[in-house]
C-alpha positions, 0 to 999 in steps of 0.5 A, a space after each residue: 114283382 113291383 118289389 123287385 122293380 123298385 129294388 132294381 131301380 133304387 140299386 141302379 140309382 145308387 150305382 150311377 151316383 157312385 160312378 159319377 162320384 168316383 169319376 168327379 174324384 178321379 178327374 180332380 186328382 188328375 188335375 191336381 197331379 198336372 199341376 205338381 211341381 217337380 224337380 228338373 232332371 232333363 239336363 237339356 231343360 236345366 241348361 236351357 234355363 240356366 242360359 236364360 239366367 246367364 243373359 239376365 245376370 249380364 243385364 243386371 250387372 251392367 244395369 241394362 234397365 232397357 234389356 232387363 225390362 224385356 225380360 220381365 214377365 209382363 204380368 208381373 211388370 204390370 201388376 208391380 208397376 215395373 218400368 226401366 227406372 226401377 227394373 234394376 232395383 228388383 235384383 240384388 246388386 251384381 258385380 260385373 265380373 260375376 257369374 250365376 251357377 243354377 244349383 237346383 230347379 223345380 218345374 210346373 206345367 202352367 199350360 200346354 205350352 208354358 213351363 214355370 221353373 223355380 230356380 236356386 243358384 249362386 252368384 259367384 263374384 270374383 275380386 280381382 287384384 289390380 294385376 288381375 289375380 284372383 283374391 277370393 270368390 264370393 258367392 251368395 244365393 239368388 232365386 229366380 222364376 223363369 217362364 219358357 213358352 215352348 211354342 214361341 221359343 221365348 222366356 220371362 223371369 220374375 224375381 223370386 223370394 225362394 220360399 220353395 227352397 228355403 221354407 218348403 219341403 224342397 228345403 236347401 239350406 
């Protein structure tokens, strides 16, 4: 009788340990999935982020450092000592007659309210003659990170190296 009780206790302890370990493993997998980077397939989100970048490109091309500094992610600005005198230098020089077209973007949920978007797009530069005829269009890639706070309805940006698109598994080039 004592042997059966010991065997039952040992089996109960083993099952309990097994349940705890499996619960821990599955809960960690769920947390990893929450922070996965996914492609943006919702057109509304895609064009919302694109319009944020339209404003950004306008400020860059006009060298409007005061308004551009307001768009820079505050933690990025603090970490990199970004101020009104050096904020424009973070980005490539963009002529005033240029536009930006997002080509591909991915998102990552940072928290319940904040979404981080990785954006690949092209700046399209129209070179005009004096009589306003388009000579040719020059385009070059640009990459951004856009943070959108859903609760507050605000966004901020960071320059981005494009490593997710260039070197990563989501290669564009």
